[in-house]
PyMOL Python script that loads the backbone (N, CA, C, O; Angstrom):
from pymol import cmd

cmd.read_pdbstr("""\
ATOM      1  N   MET A   1      66.747  88.258  96.142  1.00  0.00           N
ATOM      2  CA  MET A   1      66.138  89.109  95.144  1.00  0.00           C
ATOM      3  C   MET A   1      66.925  88.951  93.851  1.00  0.00           C
ATOM      4  O   MET A   1      68.132  89.187  93.819  1.00  0.00           O
ATOM      5  N   SER A   2      66.253  88.562  92.811  1.00  0.00           N
ATOM      6  CA  SER A   2      66.917  88.438  91.520  1.00  0.00           C
ATOM      7  C   SER A   2      66.737  89.696  90.670  1.00  0.00           C
ATOM      8  O   SER A   2      67.423  89.869  89.663  1.00  0.00           O
ATOM      9  N   SER A   3      65.831  90.559  91.068  1.00  0.00           N
ATOM     10  CA  SER A   3      65.618  91.833  90.383  1.00  0.00           C
ATOM     11  C   SER A   3      65.161  92.854  91.427  1.00  0.00           C
ATOM     12  O   SER A   3      64.755  92.475  92.525  1.00  0.00           O
ATOM     13  N   PRO A   4      65.224  94.135  91.094  1.00  0.00           N
ATOM     14  CA  PRO A   4      64.796  95.157  92.063  1.00  0.00           C
ATOM     15  C   PRO A   4      63.331  94.971  92.468  1.00  0.00           C
ATOM     16  O   PRO A   4      62.477  94.657  91.639  1.00  0.00           O
ATOM     17  N   LEU A   5      63.065  95.170  93.753  1.00  0.00           N
ATOM     18  CA  LEU A   5      61.705  95.051  94.286  1.00  0.00           C
ATOM     19  C   LEU A   5      61.379  96.265  95.136  1.00  0.00           C
ATOM     20  O   LEU A   5      62.244  96.829  95.805  1.00  0.00           O
ATOM     21  N   SER A   6      60.123  96.653  95.095  1.00  0.00           N
ATOM     22  CA  SER A   6      59.643  97.666  96.037  1.00  0.00           C
ATOM     23  C   SER A   6      59.113  96.926  97.264  1.00  0.00           C
ATOM     24  O   SER A   6      58.912  95.712  97.226  1.00  0.00           O
ATOM     25  N   VAL A   7      58.894  97.649  98.328  1.00  0.00           N
ATOM     26  CA  VAL A   7      58.400  97.023  99.548  1.00  0.00           C
ATOM     27  C   VAL A   7      57.022  96.401  99.319  1.00  0.00           C
ATOM     28  O   VAL A   7      56.743  95.332  99.862  1.00  0.00           O
ATOM     29  N   ILE A   8      56.170  97.026  98.547  1.00  0.00           N
ATOM     30  CA  ILE A   8      54.834  96.463  98.272  1.00  0.00           C
ATOM     31  C   ILE A   8      54.949  95.168  97.468  1.00  0.00           C
ATOM     32  O   ILE A   8      54.213  94.215  97.723  1.00  0.00           O
ATOM     33  N   GLN A   9      55.854  95.128  96.514  1.00  0.00           N
ATOM     34  CA  GLN A   9      56.058  93.896  95.754  1.00  0.00           C
ATOM     35  C   GLN A   9      56.549  92.770  96.663  1.00  0.00           C
ATOM     36  O   GLN A   9      56.089  91.634  96.549  1.00  0.00           O
ATOM     37  N   ALA A  10      57.477  93.080  97.560  1.00  0.00           N
ATOM     38  CA  ALA A  10      58.001  92.067  98.472  1.00  0.00           C
ATOM     39  C   ALA A  10      56.917  91.555  99.417  1.00  0.00           C
ATOM     40  O   ALA A  10      56.818  90.352  99.656  1.00  0.00           O
ATOM     41  N   LEU A  11      56.108  92.462  99.952  1.00  0.00           N
ATOM     42  CA  LEU A  11      55.021  92.046 100.830  1.00  0.00           C
ATOM     43  C   LEU A  11      53.999  91.195 100.084  1.00  0.00           C
ATOM     44  O   LEU A  11      53.463  90.239 100.644  1.00  0.00           O
ATOM     45  N   SER A  12      53.729  91.526  98.848  1.00  0.00           N
ATOM     46  CA  SER A  12      52.816  90.752  98.031  1.00  0.00           C
ATOM     47  C   SER A  12      53.362  89.348  97.768  1.00  0.00           C
ATOM     48  O   SER A  12      52.627  88.366  97.868  1.00  0.00           O
ATOM     49  N   LEU A  13      54.647  89.254  97.432  1.00  0.00           N
ATOM     50  CA  LEU A  13      55.279  87.952  97.204  1.00  0.00           C
ATOM     51  C   LEU A  13      55.269  87.095  98.470  1.00  0.00           C
ATOM     52  O   LEU A  13      55.246  85.866  98.393  1.00  0.00           O
ATOM     53  N   ALA A  14      55.285  87.743  99.629  1.00  0.00           N
ATOM     54  CA  ALA A  14      55.264  87.025 100.904  1.00  0.00           C
ATOM     55  C   ALA A  14      53.848  86.602 101.304  1.00  0.00           C
ATOM     56  O   ALA A  14      53.669  85.945 102.330  1.00  0.00           O
ATOM     57  N   GLY A  15      52.850  86.968 100.516  1.00  0.00           N
ATOM     58  CA  GLY A  15      51.478  86.566 100.805  1.00  0.00           C
ATOM     59  C   GLY A  15      50.622  87.660 101.399  1.00  0.00           C
ATOM     60  O   GLY A  15      49.492  87.411 101.819  1.00  0.00           O
ATOM     61  N   GLY A  16      51.157  88.884 101.440  1.00  0.00           N
ATOM     62  CA  GLY A  16      50.388  90.008 101.970  1.00  0.00           C
ATOM     63  C   GLY A  16      50.469  90.087 103.476  1.00  0.00           C
ATOM     64  O   GLY A  16      51.246  89.370 104.106  1.00  0.00           O
ATOM     65  N   LEU A  17      49.670  90.956 104.048  1.00  0.00           N
ATOM     66  CA  LEU A  17      49.682  91.156 105.488  1.00  0.00           C
ATOM     67  C   LEU A  17      48.709  90.214 106.170  1.00  0.00           C
ATOM     68  O   LEU A  17      47.653  89.893 105.626  1.00  0.00           O
ATOM     69  N   ASP A  18      49.071  89.776 107.357  1.00  0.00           N
ATOM     70  CA  ASP A  18      48.217  88.958 108.203  1.00  0.00           C
ATOM     71  C   ASP A  18      47.085  89.829 108.739  1.00  0.00           C
ATOM     72  O   ASP A  18      47.207  91.054 108.768  1.00  0.00           O
ATOM     73  N   THR A  19      46.020  89.225 109.149  1.00  0.00           N
ATOM     74  CA  THR A  19      44.869  89.947 109.695  1.00  0.00           C
ATOM     75  C   THR A  19      45.257  90.858 110.854  1.00  0.00           C
ATOM     76  O   THR A  19      44.682  91.934 111.019  1.00  0.00           O
ATOM     77  N   PHE A  20      46.223  90.434 111.652  1.00  0.00           N
ATOM     78  CA  PHE A  20      46.593  91.182 112.856  1.00  0.00           C
ATOM     79  C   PHE A  20      47.783  92.112 112.641  1.00  0.00           C
ATOM     80  O   PHE A  20      48.239  92.749 113.590  1.00  0.00           O
ATOM     81  N   ALA A  21      48.292  92.202 111.424  1.00  0.00           N
ATOM     82  CA  ALA A  21      49.439  93.068 111.140  1.00  0.00           C
ATOM     83  C   ALA A  21      49.047  94.534 111.332  1.00  0.00           C
ATOM     84  O   ALA A  21      47.928  94.937 111.017  1.00  0.00           O
ATOM     85  N   ASP A  22      49.977  95.311 111.848  1.00  0.00           N
ATOM     86  CA  ASP A  22      49.740  96.742 112.037  1.00  0.00           C
ATOM     87  C   ASP A  22      50.321  97.480 110.832  1.00  0.00           C
ATOM     88  O   ASP A  22      51.512  97.790 110.802  1.00  0.00           O
ATOM     89  N   GLU A  23      49.488  97.757 109.856  1.00  0.00           N
ATOM     90  CA  GLU A  23      49.955  98.357 108.597  1.00  0.00           C
ATOM     91  C   GLU A  23      50.489  99.770 108.772  1.00  0.00           C
ATOM     92  O   GLU A  23      51.133 100.303 107.869  1.00  0.00           O
ATOM     93  N   ASN A  24      50.229 100.387 109.927  1.00  0.00           N
ATOM     94  CA  ASN A  24      50.740 101.734 110.182  1.00  0.00           C
ATOM     95  C   ASN A  24      52.105 101.742 110.856  1.00  0.00           C
ATOM     96  O   ASN A  24      52.658 102.812 111.110  1.00  0.00           O
ATOM     97  N   GLU A  25      52.655 100.577 111.148  1.00  0.00           N
ATOM     98  CA  GLU A  25      53.941 100.486 111.840  1.00  0.00           C
ATOM     99  C   GLU A  25      54.994  99.719 111.050  1.00  0.00           C
ATOM    100  O   GLU A  25      56.007  99.315 111.622  1.00  0.00           O
ATOM    101  N   ILE A  26      54.786  99.507 109.760  1.00  0.00           N
ATOM    102  CA  ILE A  26      55.747  98.783 108.934  1.00  0.00           C
ATOM    103  C   ILE A  26      57.004  99.625 108.778  1.00  0.00           C
ATOM    104  O   ILE A  26      56.932 100.825 108.512  1.00  0.00           O
ATOM    105  N   ARG A  27      58.147  98.990 108.944  1.00  0.00           N
ATOM    106  CA  ARG A  27      59.438  99.662 108.828  1.00  0.00           C
ATOM    107  C   ARG A  27      60.386  98.814 107.994  1.00  0.00           C
ATOM    108  O   ARG A  27      60.267  97.590 107.945  1.00  0.00           O
ATOM    109  N   ILE A  28      61.320  99.480 107.346  1.00  0.00           N
ATOM    110  CA  ILE A  28      62.426  98.804 106.672  1.00  0.00           C
ATOM    111  C   ILE A  28      63.682  99.139 107.468  1.00  0.00           C
ATOM    112  O   ILE A  28      63.959 100.306 107.742  1.00  0.00           O
ATOM    113  N   LEU A  29      64.431  98.121 107.832  1.00  0.00           N
ATOM    114  CA  LEU A  29      65.714  98.325 108.490  1.00  0.00           C
ATOM    115  C   LEU A  29      66.801  98.179 107.435  1.00  0.00           C
ATOM    116  O   LEU A  29      66.862  97.178 106.722  1.00  0.00           O
ATOM    117  N   ARG A  30      67.653  99.184 107.348  1.00  0.00           N
ATOM    118  CA  ARG A  30      68.699  99.204 106.318  1.00  0.00           C
ATOM    119  C   ARG A  30      70.031  99.552 106.968  1.00  0.00           C
ATOM    120  O   ARG A  30      70.150 100.572 107.646  1.00  0.00           O
ATOM    121  N   ASP A  31      71.028  98.703 106.758  1.00  0.00           N
ATOM    122  CA  ASP A  31      72.376  98.992 107.240  1.00  0.00           C
ATOM    123  C   ASP A  31      73.028 100.011 106.313  1.00  0.00           C
ATOM    124  O   ASP A  31      73.004  99.873 105.090  1.00  0.00           O
ATOM    125  N   THR A  32      73.607 101.030 106.923  1.00  0.00           N
ATOM    126  CA  THR A  32      74.336 102.043 106.169  1.00  0.00           C
ATOM    127  C   THR A  32      75.767 102.062 106.695  1.00  0.00           C
ATOM    128  O   THR A  32      76.075 101.362 107.660  1.00  0.00           O
ATOM    129  N   GLY A  33      76.607 102.815 106.105  1.00  0.00           N
ATOM    130  CA  GLY A  33      77.970 102.934 106.588  1.00  0.00           C
ATOM    131  C   GLY A  33      78.062 103.550 107.965  1.00  0.00           C
ATOM    132  O   GLY A  33      79.060 103.374 108.665  1.00  0.00           O
ATOM    133  N   ASP A  34      77.023 104.273 108.359  1.00  0.00           N
ATOM    134  CA  ASP A  34      77.001 104.966 109.649  1.00  0.00           C
ATOM    135  C   ASP A  34      76.131 104.274 110.687  1.00  0.00           C
ATOM    136  O   ASP A  34      75.875 104.851 111.744  1.00  0.00           O
ATOM    137  N   GLY A  35      75.676 103.075 110.427  1.00  0.00           N
ATOM    138  CA  GLY A  35      74.796 102.370 111.363  1.00  0.00           C
ATOM    139  C   GLY A  35      73.560 101.864 110.658  1.00  0.00           C
ATOM    140  O   GLY A  35      73.591 101.542 109.470  1.00  0.00           O
ATOM    141  N   GLN A  36      72.470 101.798 111.403  1.00  0.00           N
ATOM    142  CA  GLN A  36      71.227 101.288 110.836  1.00  0.00           C
ATOM    143  C   GLN A  36      70.210 102.414 110.693  1.00  0.00           C
ATOM    144  O   GLN A  36      70.083 103.276 111.562  1.00  0.00           O
ATOM    145  N   GLU A  37      69.498 102.384 109.585  1.00  0.00           N
ATOM    146  CA  GLU A  37      68.481 103.387 109.271  1.00  0.00           C
ATOM    147  C   GLU A  37      67.117 102.704 109.277  1.00  0.00           C
ATOM    148  O   GLU A  37      66.994 101.555 108.853  1.00  0.00           O
ATOM    149  N   GLN A  38      66.090 103.411 109.760  1.00  0.00           N
ATOM    150  CA  GLN A  38      64.721 102.918 109.697  1.00  0.00           C
ATOM    151  C   GLN A  38      63.932 103.767 108.719  1.00  0.00           C
ATOM    152  O   GLN A  38      63.928 104.995 108.810  1.00  0.00           O
ATOM    153  N   LEU A  39      63.271 103.112 107.791  1.00  0.00           N
ATOM    154  CA  LEU A  39      62.433 103.800 106.815  1.00  0.00           C
ATOM    155  C   LEU A  39      60.980 103.442 107.090  1.00  0.00           C
ATOM    156  O   LEU A  39      60.644 102.267 107.243  1.00  0.00           O
ATOM    157  N   GLU A  40      60.129 104.441 107.152  1.00  0.00           N
ATOM    158  CA  GLU A  40      58.700 104.205 107.371  1.00  0.00           C
ATOM    159  C   GLU A  40      58.022 103.797 106.066  1.00  0.00           C
ATOM    160  O   GLU A  40      58.386 104.250 104.980  1.00  0.00           O
ATOM    161  N   VAL A  41      57.033 102.936 106.207  1.00  0.00           N
ATOM    162  CA  VAL A  41      56.212 102.512 105.068  1.00  0.00           C
ATOM    163  C   VAL A  41      54.765 102.818 105.423  1.00  0.00           C
ATOM    164  O   VAL A  41      54.242 102.300 106.410  1.00  0.00           O
ATOM    165  N   PHE A  42      54.124 103.650 104.630  1.00  0.00           N
ATOM    166  CA  PHE A  42      52.721 104.002 104.856  1.00  0.00           C
ATOM    167  C   PHE A  42      51.853 103.151 103.924  1.00  0.00           C
ATOM    168  O   PHE A  42      51.419 103.596 102.861  1.00  0.00           O
ATOM    169  N   TYR A  43      51.621 101.924 104.357  1.00  0.00           N
ATOM    170  CA  TYR A  43      50.982 100.888 103.545  1.00  0.00           C
ATOM    171  C   TYR A  43      49.635 101.326 102.982  1.00  0.00           C
ATOM    172  O   TYR A  43      49.409 101.228 101.776  1.00  0.00           O
ATOM    173  N   SER A  44      48.747 101.803 103.833  1.00  0.00           N
ATOM    174  CA  SER A  44      47.404 102.179 103.359  1.00  0.00           C
ATOM    175  C   SER A  44      47.466 103.356 102.395  1.00  0.00           C
ATOM    176  O   SER A  44      46.675 103.426 101.454  1.00  0.00           O
ATOM    177  N   ASP A  45      48.396 104.281 102.616  1.00  0.00           N
ATOM    178  CA  ASP A  45      48.555 105.406 101.688  1.00  0.00           C
ATOM    179  C   ASP A  45      49.053 104.931 100.321  1.00  0.00           C
ATOM    180  O   ASP A  45      48.624 105.438  99.285  1.00  0.00           O
ATOM    181  N   ILE A  46      49.945 103.971 100.329  1.00  0.00           N
ATOM    182  CA  ILE A  46      50.457 103.438  99.059  1.00  0.00           C
ATOM    183  C   ILE A  46      49.325 102.761  98.296  1.00  0.00           C
ATOM    184  O   ILE A  46      49.143 102.999  97.102  1.00  0.00           O
ATOM    185  N   LEU A  47      48.567 101.917  98.989  1.00  0.00           N
ATOM    186  CA  LEU A  47      47.479 101.196  98.324  1.00  0.00           C
ATOM    187  C   LEU A  47      46.412 102.129  97.777  1.00  0.00           C
ATOM    188  O   LEU A  47      45.819 101.852  96.735  1.00  0.00           O
ATOM    189  N   SER A  48      46.164 103.228  98.471  1.00  0.00           N
ATOM    190  CA  SER A  48      45.133 104.168  98.007  1.00  0.00           C
ATOM    191  C   SER A  48      45.681 105.159  96.977  1.00  0.00           C
ATOM    192  O   SER A  48      44.917 105.913  96.376  1.00  0.00           O
ATOM    193  N   GLY A  49      46.999 105.159  96.773  1.00  0.00           N
ATOM    194  CA  GLY A  49      47.603 106.068  95.800  1.00  0.00           C
ATOM    195  C   GLY A  49      47.867 107.462  96.344  1.00  0.00           C
ATOM    196  O   GLY A  49      48.246 108.351  95.582  1.00  0.00           O
ATOM    197  N   LYS A  50      47.676 107.678  97.649  1.00  0.00           N
ATOM    198  CA  LYS A  50      47.858 109.000  98.243  1.00  0.00           C
ATOM    199  C   LYS A  50      49.325 109.377  98.403  1.00  0.00           C
ATOM    200  O   LYS A  50      49.711 110.517  98.146  1.00  0.00           O
ATOM    201  N   ASN A  51      50.146 108.408  98.831  1.00  0.00           N
ATOM    202  CA  ASN A  51      51.543 108.701  99.130  1.00  0.00           C
ATOM    203  C   ASN A  51      52.403 107.528  98.685  1.00  0.00           C
ATOM    204  O   ASN A  51      52.617 106.584  99.446  1.00  0.00           O
ATOM    205  N   LEU A  52      52.888 107.588  97.472  1.00  0.00           N
ATOM    206  CA  LEU A  52      53.691 106.488  96.935  1.00  0.00           C
ATOM    207  C   LEU A  52      55.161 106.606  97.309  1.00  0.00           C
ATOM    208  O   LEU A  52      55.945 105.698  97.032  1.00  0.00           O
ATOM    209  N   SER A  53      55.544 107.717  97.937  1.00  0.00           N
ATOM    210  CA  SER A  53      56.952 107.942  98.243  1.00  0.00           C
ATOM    211  C   SER A  53      57.496 106.955  99.276  1.00  0.00           C
ATOM    212  O   SER A  53      58.710 106.762  99.343  1.00  0.00           O
ATOM    213  N   SER A  54      56.647 106.330 100.075  1.00  0.00           N
ATOM    214  CA  SER A  54      57.148 105.379 101.059  1.00  0.00           C
ATOM    215  C   SER A  54      57.190 103.950 100.521  1.00  0.00           C
ATOM    216  O   SER A  54      57.476 103.019 101.274  1.00  0.00           O
ATOM    217  N   ASN A  55      56.909 103.761  99.235  1.00  0.00           N
ATOM    218  CA  ASN A  55      57.051 102.451  98.593  1.00  0.00           C
ATOM    219  C   ASN A  55      58.514 102.313  98.149  1.00  0.00           C
ATOM    220  O   ASN A  55      58.821 102.306  96.957  1.00  0.00           O
ATOM    221  N   HIS A  56      59.393 102.206  99.130  1.00  0.00           N
ATOM    222  CA  HIS A  56      60.836 102.230  98.911  1.00  0.00           C
ATOM    223  C   HIS A  56      61.306 101.046  98.066  1.00  0.00           C
ATOM    224  O   HIS A  56      60.753  99.949  98.145  1.00  0.00           O
ATOM    225  N   SER A  57      62.326 101.290  97.267  1.00  0.00           N
ATOM    226  CA  SER A  57      63.018 100.200  96.577  1.00  0.00           C
ATOM    227  C   SER A  57      63.912  99.519  97.596  1.00  0.00           C
ATOM    228  O   SER A  57      64.632 100.180  98.345  1.00  0.00           O
ATOM    229  N   LEU A  58      63.863  98.208  97.620  1.00  0.00           N
ATOM    230  CA  LEU A  58      64.653  97.465  98.588  1.00  0.00           C
ATOM    231  C   LEU A  58      66.082  97.284  98.107  1.00  0.00           C
ATOM    232  O   LEU A  58      66.350  97.178  96.910  1.00  0.00           O
ATOM    233  N   HIS A  59      66.991  97.252  99.072  1.00  0.00           N
ATOM    234  CA  HIS A  59      68.403  96.995  98.809  1.00  0.00           C
ATOM    235  C   HIS A  59      68.752  95.634  99.391  1.00  0.00           C
ATOM    236  O   HIS A  59      68.083  95.152 100.304  1.00  0.00           O
ATOM    237  N   ALA A  60      69.795  95.019  98.863  1.00  0.00           N
ATOM    238  CA  ALA A  60      70.262  93.756  99.427  1.00  0.00           C
ATOM    239  C   ALA A  60      70.543  93.948 100.909  1.00  0.00           C
ATOM    240  O   ALA A  60      71.195  94.921 101.289  1.00  0.00           O
ATOM    241  N   GLY A  61      70.070  93.050 101.744  1.00  0.00           N
ATOM    242  CA  GLY A  61      70.287  93.138 103.179  1.00  0.00           C
ATOM    243  C   GLY A  61      69.198  93.854 103.940  1.00  0.00           C
ATOM    244  O   GLY A  61      69.224  93.844 105.171  1.00  0.00           O
ATOM    245  N   ASP A  62      68.236  94.479 103.272  1.00  0.00           N
ATOM    246  CA  ASP A  62      67.130  95.153 103.958  1.00  0.00           C
ATOM    247  C   ASP A  62      66.256  94.122 104.679  1.00  0.00           C
ATOM    248  O   ASP A  62      66.116  92.981 104.237  1.00  0.00           O
ATOM    249  N   THR A  63      65.678  94.552 105.791  1.00  0.00           N
ATOM    250  CA  THR A  63      64.722  93.729 106.539  1.00  0.00           C
ATOM    251  C   THR A  63      63.438  94.518 106.648  1.00  0.00           C
ATOM    252  O   THR A  63      63.450  95.685 107.038  1.00  0.00           O
ATOM    253  N   ILE A  64      62.321  93.879 106.304  1.00  0.00           N
ATOM    254  CA  ILE A  64      61.001  94.511 106.443  1.00  0.00           C
ATOM    255  C   ILE A  64      60.389  94.008 107.746  1.00  0.00           C
ATOM    256  O   ILE A  64      60.232  92.803 107.946  1.00  0.00           O
ATOM    257  N   LEU A  65      60.050  94.933 108.618  1.00  0.00           N
ATOM    258  CA  LEU A  65      59.397  94.598 109.892  1.00  0.00           C
ATOM    259  C   LEU A  65      57.911  94.910 109.790  1.00  0.00           C
ATOM    260  O   LEU A  65      57.519  96.036 109.482  1.00  0.00           O
ATOM    261  N   VAL A  66      57.091  93.899 110.052  1.00  0.00           N
ATOM    262  CA  VAL A  66      55.641  94.082 110.070  1.00  0.00           C
ATOM    263  C   VAL A  66      55.152  93.581 111.425  1.00  0.00           C
ATOM    264  O   VAL A  66      54.995  92.377 111.627  1.00  0.00           O
ATOM    265  N   PRO A  67      54.910  94.510 112.355  1.00  0.00           N
ATOM    266  CA  PRO A  67      54.470  94.071 113.697  1.00  0.00           C
ATOM    267  C   PRO A  67      53.039  93.582 113.701  1.00  0.00           C
ATOM    268  O   PRO A  67      52.527  93.182 114.746  1.00  0.00           O
TER     269      PRO A  67
END
""", "prot")
cmd.dss("prot")
cmd.show_as("cartoon", "prot")
cmd.util.cbc("prot")
cmd.orient("prot")
């Protein structure tokens, strides 16, 4: 990442979601000083503008899981 990215921007740069992706189960894995944290991403809510709070800003080392 050369500049700050949100999870939606990162997914877009990666080509979007596959047809079989479960948009309701997207998670961000983030290492913290106390272990690993999981952040929920409500993809359809973000796209519809209902809940933008789960469009997290990514940190170096974050992993986005899209099952």
